[in-house]
Backbone bond lengths (Angstrom), bond angles and torsions (degrees), N, CA, C in turn:
res aa  C-N    CA-C-N  psi(-1)  N-CA   C-N-CA  omega(-1)  CA-C   N-CA-C  phi
1 M - - - 1.468 - - 1.526 112.17 -
2 N 1.336 119.45 -15.02 1.459 120.57 -176.17 1.516 112.87 -58.38
3 D 1.338 117.57 -31.59 1.461 119.67 179.90 1.527 112.20 -89.81
4 S 1.332 117.36 4.54 1.463 121.48 179.98 1.521 113.33 -113.92
5 V 1.324 117.28 -3.44 1.466 121.50 -179.03 1.521 108.86 -131.45
6 R 1.323 116.55 127.23 1.467 122.35 175.52 1.523 107.66 -122.34
7 L 1.325 116.53 113.24 1.468 120.80 179.20 1.520 109.21 -73.78
8 V 1.331 115.94 128.98 1.459 121.50 -176.09 1.523 111.59 -105.30
9 G 1.325 117.42 -43.46 1.453 119.56 -177.75 1.515 112.36 -162.12
10 E 1.333 115.41 157.20 1.460 121.82 179.49 1.514 108.88 -139.53
11 E 1.336 116.96 136.31 1.462 122.27 179.98 1.525 109.09 -131.20
12 L 1.321 116.76 128.39 1.457 121.89 176.34 1.525 108.96 -77.45
13 L 1.337 116.77 121.30 1.456 121.67 179.73 1.519 112.59 -98.80
14 S 1.351 116.05 -34.52 1.463 120.19 -179.16 1.520 108.97 -158.40
15 D 1.327 115.56 141.47 1.466 121.42 175.96 1.517 107.08 -138.19
16 N 1.358 114.40 80.25 1.451 119.98 -175.90 1.520 107.89 -122.66
17 W 1.328 118.33 -108.28 1.470 120.89 177.30 1.523 109.75 -68.67
18 G 1.317 115.64 -35.20 1.456 123.60 173.84 1.514 107.91 -134.21
19 V 1.341 116.43 -176.57 1.459 121.12 -178.32 1.529 108.55 -115.04
20 L 1.326 116.30 123.84 1.456 121.66 177.40 1.521 108.52 -109.61
21 T 1.338 116.74 122.04 1.454 121.76 -179.67 1.521 110.26 -124.91
22 K 1.324 114.90 151.33 1.461 122.22 175.21 1.524 107.42 -108.63
23 H 1.326 116.50 128.92 1.461 122.17 -177.12 1.518 110.27 -120.05
24 V 1.328 115.99 135.06 1.455 122.83 171.59 1.524 106.17 -111.33
25 F 1.323 116.46 131.48 1.464 120.26 -178.27 1.524 110.16 -150.33
26 D 1.322 114.76 157.14 1.458 121.36 173.33 1.515 107.47 -100.96
27 Y 1.335 115.34 132.93 1.463 122.01 -177.39 1.525 109.21 -123.34
28 R 1.333 116.09 127.51 1.457 119.85 176.87 1.519 109.28 -87.52
29 R 1.323 115.36 117.64 1.460 121.55 -178.73 1.531 110.05 -71.84
30 R 1.309 115.93 168.23 1.471 120.57 -178.83 1.526 112.75 -61.55
31 D 1.344 116.50 -25.74 1.472 119.05 178.98 1.525 112.20 -84.15
32 G 1.345 117.17 2.31 1.461 122.24 177.35 1.510 114.58 95.73
33 A 1.319 118.46 -13.34 1.462 121.77 -179.28 1.525 110.47 -75.42
34 W 1.356 114.99 141.40 1.460 120.43 176.64 1.528 109.47 -91.52
35 E 1.342 115.06 142.62 1.459 121.29 -178.49 1.525 108.75 -138.14
36 R 1.330 117.05 132.23 1.469 120.72 176.40 1.522 108.80 -84.73
37 Q 1.343 115.94 131.31 1.460 121.52 -179.10 1.522 109.69 -130.81
38 T 1.322 115.65 157.67 1.462 122.95 176.53 1.521 107.94 -130.00
39 R 1.324 116.42 132.19 1.460 121.74 178.76 1.529 109.20 -139.17
40 E 1.335 114.82 149.06 1.457 120.86 170.91 1.518 108.22 -103.87
41 V 1.337 115.89 138.28 1.466 121.67 -177.76 1.528 108.40 -125.70
42 Y 1.324 114.83 129.83 1.464 120.93 178.07 1.522 108.20 -103.44
43 D 1.327 116.29 123.04 1.464 122.16 -179.71 1.521 108.57 -115.37
44 R 1.336 116.09 110.10 1.465 120.59 177.19 1.519 110.47 -114.63
45 G 1.328 116.71 8.93 1.457 121.19 -178.42 1.519 110.66 93.74
46 H 1.325 115.28 170.42 1.458 121.55 178.39 1.525 109.50 -92.09
47 G 1.342 116.08 164.46 1.450 119.55 -176.67 1.510 113.58 -141.59
48 A 1.320 114.20 -179.05 1.467 121.90 177.58 1.523 108.21 -142.09
49 A 1.333 115.55 150.24 1.458 121.96 179.87 1.519 108.62 -140.92
50 I 1.341 116.81 155.38 1.462 119.38 -178.22 1.528 111.23 -145.80
51 L 1.330 114.53 143.68 1.464 122.28 173.05 1.524 108.27 -119.42
52 P 1.340 117.81 99.11 1.469 120.33 176.17 1.532 110.28 -74.78
53 H 1.336 115.49 142.92 1.468 122.10 -176.38 1.525 108.93 -134.49
54 D 1.321 115.98 129.89 1.463 121.26 174.62 1.532 106.89 -100.76
55 P 1.334 118.49 101.43 1.466 119.92 -176.61 1.521 113.31 -66.92
56 A 1.323 118.02 -26.20 1.465 120.50 -179.15 1.525 110.97 -68.90
57 R 1.327 117.14 -36.67 1.468 121.16 -178.16 1.527 112.99 -106.33
58 G 1.345 116.98 -7.82 1.463 120.44 179.78 1.513 113.45 69.40
59 T 1.343 117.46 34.21 1.461 121.59 -176.37 1.523 111.26 -115.47
60 V 1.324 114.94 162.23 1.464 122.55 173.52 1.520 108.53 -131.97
61 L 1.329 115.42 157.99 1.463 121.76 176.88 1.520 109.70 -107.76
62 L 1.327 115.70 128.12 1.459 122.77 176.76 1.524 108.69 -128.62
63 V 1.325 115.92 174.26 1.461 121.14 175.18 1.525 108.39 -126.53
64 R 1.318 115.48 153.77 1.464 120.89 174.31 1.521 106.76 -122.12
65 Q 1.360 115.77 127.38 1.456 119.02 -179.26 1.530 111.35 -154.33
66 F 1.319 114.83 156.82 1.460 122.26 178.24 1.520 109.65 -73.17
67 R 1.344 116.43 135.71 1.463 122.55 176.93 1.523 108.25 -128.43
68 L 1.329 116.66 111.99 1.471 121.28 -176.13 1.528 113.03 -57.88
69 P 1.345 121.15 -47.45 1.474 118.67 -179.65 1.528 112.95 -57.33
70 A 1.332 117.49 -39.39 1.469 120.09 177.79 1.533 109.97 -65.70
71 F 1.326 116.32 -42.04 1.464 121.08 178.75 1.530 111.27 -60.13
72 L 1.325 115.92 -43.99 1.463 120.64 -177.62 1.521 112.94 -67.38
73 T 1.333 116.60 -19.33 1.473 119.82 179.11 1.517 111.80 -105.41
74 G 1.351 116.89 17.32 1.450 120.33 170.33 1.508 117.41 105.51
75 H 1.339 118.34 -2.95 1.469 119.52 177.71 1.524 107.50 -95.00
76 T 1.327 116.55 99.17 1.468 121.00 -168.83 1.520 114.24 -86.52
77 H 1.337 118.43 -2.55 1.464 121.09 -179.77 1.528 110.34 -103.74
78 P 1.333 117.54 152.84 1.468 119.22 173.75 1.534 110.23 -57.82
79 L 1.329 115.73 149.93 1.464 121.07 -179.23 1.514 111.16 -87.37
80 L 1.335 115.33 143.34 1.460 122.79 172.89 1.516 106.00 -96.83
81 E 1.331 116.76 119.20 1.460 120.31 -173.48 1.522 112.35 -151.17
82 V 1.326 115.29 171.58 1.457 120.31 176.86 1.528 109.01 -76.14
83 C 1.298 116.20 157.30 1.461 123.41 173.97 1.529 108.26 -63.86
84 A 1.344 116.87 134.81 1.461 120.26 -177.90 1.520 110.30 -156.52
85 G 1.325 115.45 162.98 1.450 120.14 176.89 1.512 111.47 -169.08
86 L 1.336 115.88 167.08 1.456 121.68 178.48 1.522 110.26 -78.46
87 L 1.336 116.15 145.31 1.468 120.14 -179.40 1.522 111.67 -65.83
88 E 1.319 117.03 -39.07 1.457 122.63 -173.41 1.524 108.69 52.96
89 E 1.330 120.11 -114.74 1.475 121.07 -178.11 1.524 113.04 -96.14
90 D 1.337 118.14 -1.06 1.466 121.78 -174.50 1.521 112.78 -94.15
91 D 1.332 115.98 159.15 1.454 121.33 168.66 1.536 106.89 -76.72
92 P 1.345 118.17 163.70 1.470 119.53 -175.10 1.534 114.93 -57.99
93 V 1.333 118.42 -39.42 1.466 120.54 -178.07 1.527 110.58 -67.73
94 T 1.332 117.11 -46.92 1.462 120.59 178.63 1.527 110.44 -60.61
95 C 1.324 116.14 -43.49 1.467 121.00 179.91 1.517 111.05 -58.62
96 I 1.327 117.35 -50.41 1.462 118.60 -172.17 1.524 111.79 -72.14
97 R 1.319 118.00 -29.32 1.470 119.51 174.21 1.525 110.52 -65.24
98 K 1.340 116.72 -42.52 1.469 120.66 177.69 1.524 110.72 -62.84
99 E 1.342 116.25 -45.27 1.463 120.44 -179.52 1.527 111.52 -62.12
100 A 1.329 116.70 -39.61 1.471 120.16 179.53 1.528 110.57 -63.02
101 E 1.319 117.55 -40.57 1.465 120.28 178.29 1.524 110.70 -67.66
102 E 1.342 116.79 -41.86 1.455 121.13 -175.69 1.530 112.05 -73.32
103 E 1.336 116.47 -46.69 1.468 119.80 -174.61 1.524 113.12 -87.39
104 L 1.337 116.71 -43.29 1.465 120.99 -175.32 1.522 113.51 -93.49
105 G 1.338 116.46 -27.40 1.460 120.25 -175.29 1.521 112.68 81.32
106 Y 1.337 116.93 22.41 1.469 121.32 -179.46 1.515 110.12 -121.91
107 R 1.343 115.67 139.60 1.465 121.80 173.22 1.529 107.15 -94.53
108 L 1.314 115.81 115.45 1.466 122.07 -177.81 1.524 108.68 -110.40
109 D 1.330 115.99 108.85 1.460 120.04 -175.14 1.523 113.35 -79.52
110 R 1.316 116.57 -43.26 1.472 119.43 -176.88 1.515 109.81 -113.16
111 V 1.328 115.05 111.90 1.456 120.76 177.42 1.523 108.51 -112.09
112 S 1.322 115.79 149.20 1.462 121.15 -176.87 1.528 109.44 -123.87
113 L 1.328 116.49 125.07 1.463 120.73 179.73 1.520 109.90 -70.26
114 A 1.325 116.41 127.81 1.464 121.69 177.53 1.533 110.53 -94.46
115 F 1.347 117.25 -48.26 1.458 122.89 -179.44 1.520 108.17 -171.11
116 S 1.323 117.55 168.63 1.475 120.37 180.00 1.530 109.86 -141.72
117 P 1.330 116.85 77.32 1.471 120.73 -175.72 1.528 113.82 -85.59
118 Y 1.348 114.48 159.64 1.459 120.58 162.03 1.520 105.51 -79.32
119 M 1.322 117.71 129.93 1.454 120.73 -171.26 1.535 113.78 -83.90
120 S 1.315 117.58 -31.49 1.470 120.85 178.94 1.526 107.61 -152.77
121 P 1.356 117.36 70.20 1.470 121.21 -168.56 1.518 115.47 -68.76
122 G 1.319 118.22 -6.68 1.457 119.58 176.53 1.519 113.49 -72.83
123 S 1.347 116.97 -22.45 1.466 118.62 -177.36 1.529 114.38 -149.29
124 V 1.326 118.01 -12.13 1.468 121.07 -176.61 1.528 108.79 -120.09
125 S 1.325 116.96 131.84 1.471 121.03 -176.61 1.526 113.20 -82.32
126 E 1.325 118.44 -6.71 1.464 122.57 -174.73 1.529 113.21 -60.48
127 R 1.328 114.84 133.83 1.459 122.57 168.56 1.514 106.40 -114.78
128 L 1.336 116.98 139.19 1.461 121.56 -173.06 1.528 109.94 -120.83
129 W 1.335 116.42 119.60 1.457 121.69 175.78 1.525 108.10 -85.31
130 C 1.333 116.44 118.61 1.461 122.14 -173.35 1.522 110.64 -109.02
131 F 1.324 116.52 126.88 1.458 123.30 -174.12 1.521 111.54 -121.54
132 T 1.322 114.93 158.96 1.460 122.71 164.11 1.525 106.65 -122.08
133 A 1.322 116.10 162.45 1.468 120.73 177.11 1.519 108.39 -158.76
134 R 1.303 115.63 150.64 1.462 119.80 172.48 1.523 108.41 -86.23
135 Y 1.334 114.66 145.13 1.458 119.56 176.01 1.518 108.23 -142.93
136 S 1.323 115.41 165.37 1.463 122.42 172.41 1.525 106.73 -143.89
137 P 1.345 118.15 167.16 1.469 119.63 178.32 1.528 112.83 -56.42
138 A 1.325 117.92 -26.35 1.471 121.14 -179.54 1.526 112.50 -67.94
139 D 1.331 117.81 -16.81 1.466 121.80 -178.68 1.527 112.74 -84.20
140 R 1.325 117.29 -3.89 1.470 120.07 -177.69 1.524 109.67 -75.96
141 I 1.346 115.42 129.73 1.464 120.21 -179.16 1.525 112.59 -119.20
142 S 1.353 117.10 -12.58 1.467 120.32 178.91 1.527 108.38 -161.98
143 A 1.330 115.54 -179.65 1.466 120.66 178.43 1.523 112.23 -79.17
144 G 1.350 117.40 -11.85 1.462 119.61 -176.98 1.513 110.64 70.07
145 G 1.325 116.63 -153.06 1.453 120.85 177.05 1.508 115.01 107.88
146 G 1.338 117.77 -6.69 1.458 120.53 178.05 1.508 112.86 87.19
147 A 1.322 115.31 -177.39 1.468 122.36 -178.20 1.520 109.26 -100.24
148 A 1.312 116.99 111.58 1.477 121.41 179.58 1.523 110.79 -59.67
149 S 1.345 116.82 -31.85 1.466 120.82 -179.74 1.525 112.12 -65.95
150 E 1.335 117.21 -18.84 1.466 122.32 177.95 1.528 111.34 -101.33
151 G 1.332 116.66 11.06 1.455 121.02 179.28 1.517 113.77 78.82
152 E 1.347 117.54 15.49 1.460 120.55 -178.06 1.530 110.75 -86.98
153 D 1.307 115.64 137.34 1.466 123.65 176.64 1.523 105.34 -139.44
154 I 1.332 116.28 83.36 1.458 123.01 -166.89 1.520 111.22 -110.68
155 E 1.320 115.38 129.98 1.465 121.87 174.96 1.527 108.32 -97.58
156 V 1.316 117.41 128.62 1.464 122.12 176.37 1.529 107.98 -83.62
157 V 1.330 116.02 130.47 1.463 121.48 -177.16 1.526 108.98 -126.26
158 E 1.332 115.63 124.12 1.468 120.21 174.98 1.524 108.00 -107.37
159 L 1.333 116.40 124.84 1.458 123.01 -179.75 1.517 109.61 -128.32
160 S 1.314 116.55 158.85 1.455 118.41 168.65 1.526 107.04 -68.82
161 L 1.318 116.64 150.19 1.454 120.03 178.18 1.524 110.24 -60.53
162 R 1.327 117.13 -37.41 1.467 120.13 178.46 1.531 111.06 -61.83
163 D 1.327 117.02 -41.76 1.464 119.82 179.76 1.522 110.05 -68.04
164 A 1.322 117.13 -38.64 1.463 119.85 177.71 1.526 110.47 -62.60
165 F 1.325 116.82 -41.18 1.456 121.51 178.17 1.532 110.33 -64.89
166 A 1.335 117.05 -41.26 1.463 120.97 177.22 1.526 110.66 -64.24
167 A 1.329 116.52 -34.49 1.461 120.91 -179.33 1.523 111.94 -66.33
168 V 1.323 116.82 -26.71 1.463 120.40 173.98 1.529 109.27 -67.05
169 S 1.327 116.17 -45.00 1.469 120.82 -177.39 1.526 113.05 -69.30
170 D 1.333 116.88 -36.96 1.473 117.96 -175.28 1.531 113.62 -93.98
171 G 1.326 117.12 3.97 1.456 120.36 173.57 1.509 116.20 89.77
172 R 1.330 118.96 3.64 1.468 119.56 175.88 1.521 110.56 -71.02
173 I 1.330 117.26 -29.31 1.466 121.95 175.20 1.520 106.96 -111.92
174 I 1.364 115.63 118.40 1.462 120.69 -178.93 1.527 112.23 -125.74
175 D 1.319 117.12 8.03 1.459 122.01 179.50 1.534 109.13 -85.24
176 A 1.336 117.75 127.82 1.465 122.21 -172.27 1.528 113.66 -61.45
177 K 1.320 117.83 -46.61 1.468 119.31 -177.67 1.525 111.19 -63.28
178 T 1.325 115.78 -34.22 1.460 120.78 179.47 1.525 110.73 -69.82
179 I 1.315 116.30 -44.66 1.465 120.61 177.05 1.518 110.32 -58.45
180 M 1.325 116.79 -45.76 1.463 121.21 -178.36 1.530 111.56 -61.95
181 L 1.328 116.77 -44.41 1.470 119.46 -177.80 1.524 112.04 -71.14
182 I 1.323 118.21 -37.99 1.471 120.16 177.19 1.526 109.88 -63.51
183 Q 1.327 117.10 -45.42 1.461 119.45 179.03 1.523 111.70 -64.94
184 H 1.324 116.46 -38.99 1.472 120.18 176.87 1.527 110.86 -60.35
185 L 1.327 116.46 -45.87 1.461 119.93 -179.55 1.528 111.17 -64.75
186 M 1.318 117.35 -43.18 1.473 120.77 177.47 1.527 111.05 -58.98
187 L 1.331 116.89 -45.01 1.468 120.73 179.91 1.525 111.43 -66.19
188 S 1.333 116.72 -39.09 1.471 120.48 179.05 1.522 111.32 -64.21
189 I 1.320 116.43 -43.17 1.450 121.34 179.84 1.539 110.32 -66.92
190 A 1.322 115.66 -42.07 1.471 119.42 178.37 1.520 110.81 -62.70
191 A 1.330 117.65 -39.58 1.466 121.87 -179.86 1.521 110.99 -65.45
192 D 1.339 116.00 -32.12 1.464 120.71 179.47 1.524 111.70 -86.06
193 G 1.330 117.16 -6.14 1.464 121.08 -179.92 1.508 114.35 72.28
194 L 1.336 116.57 25.57 1.466 120.54 -178.29 1.522 110.09 -95.32
195 P 1.334 118.49 152.06 1.468 120.35 176.28 1.528 110.80 -73.13
196 T 1.326 116.50 150.61 1.469 121.43 177.51 1.525 111.42 -101.99
197 A 1.309 117.54 8.26 1.472 126.02 177.98 1.510 112.55 65.76
């Protein structure tokens, strides 16, 4: 793509919680014609997310929390989603272990990378490293709930994997990263021939 994109200009629009920039560039179309385009890109950093699974009991750990963008677009209830956070200065594994302890109250020693997609590449630069991990009640080290100093008010929710999967179908779970990880776990378990409880 380097010979098909020529960056022309960049303008900083906002530098608050994230960075919003406006970019002007020339793009060579597949037919060879050049076209000038303008796009805004929101950079809030990269992140990590995790879906812990207890295979002995067939359960998963999720969180429930208020999300302003969802509220502003008509979803008035807190979202049910996987534990997640921004990488900041950490690598994805270190980040997600910290987030699991802070939000879920569980110490997860062995995490497994499932995939690392761009979540909304048309306008957001964020890439999200998505993990699964096994857990048991013995791994609990606190009540979780997030960091109040960061404005977090997180409820830890334990569901059967089957109920979590049903919640995707009936609309109780509408968060994309959560849907992706639940489906990934269901497919992985099915491929291994294990019960989902």
